[in-house]
N, C-alpha and C positions, 0 to 999 in steps of 0.2 A: 117650643121645643119639646120633643117627647123623650122618653127614657132611652129609646134606641139611638137617637142622635146624641144624647148626652153621653151614653156609653162609648160611642165611637170617638168622641172628643177626649174623654178620659183615657181611653185606650191609646190614642195618639200621644197623649202627654205622660203616659206611664213609663216612658223611657227617659233617662236623665238628659241625654243629648238633645232630644226633641224639646223637652221642657226648657232647657237652657237656650235653645235656639229661639223659641217663642219669646222668652223673657228678653233676650238680646234685641229682637226685632221690635218689641214693644218699647224698649228703652230708646231705640233709634228712630222712632216714628217722628215725622213722616218720611224721612230720608230713605230708609230701607238699606239693604246691602246686597251685593252680588253673592252667589253661592260660595265662590272661592274665598271671599273675604270672611264670610260666616265661618267656613271651615277653618281658616287660618286663626281667627280669634278664639275659636273653641278648641283648637288643636285636634281636629278630626280630619281623616283623609277625605279628599273631595268627592270620591265616588260614594263613600259612606254618607256624606252630608247630602248628596243628591237623593239618596233613598229616604233619609229622614225628612227632607223638604217635601218629597212627594207624599209621604204619609200625612204630614201636617196640612198639605194642600187638599188632600182627599177629605180630611176632617173639616175643611173650611176655615182653618186657623191662619193660613198664610196665603198670599196671592202673589203672582209673579207678573212682571211687566217688562217687556223687552225695550231696552234703550241702546240702540246701535248693536254692538256685539255683546252687550251685557244683558243678563236677566236679573232684574232687581227684585228681591223678595221683601215683602212687607207683611206685618201682622194685620189681620182682618179684625178691626176693633168691634164691629157689629157682632161678630161671632163670639168674641171674648165677652162682650156684654151679655149676650144671650145665655152663655153657660153660667155666668155669674148670677144672673137673674134667676135662672133655673135652680141654682143651689139655694138661694135665699127666699124663694117665692112663698114659702110657708113659715118663714121665720117669726119667732116671737109671738106665736098665738095670734097673728093678725095685727099686732101692735108694731108700728114703725120704730 
């Protein structure tokens, strides 16, 4: 991961609703949730939630999968691991 990718992720997470959304999806893994249910649980209008989910998806933090008439959103754990590793890669003077 380079600093441009990291900045895009941090930008996506710099808004409270998007951060809360990712945290909710991480908590509910591997089940995921449809957008409407995410909006209901976070008390956000559905059209606003769609925008937030699109931003998180562009940053690679959430993924969507169609199940019948529902689109289920899930956290992308590989991306969460990447940003976490990026943050601590130079930690502690090379001492684990």
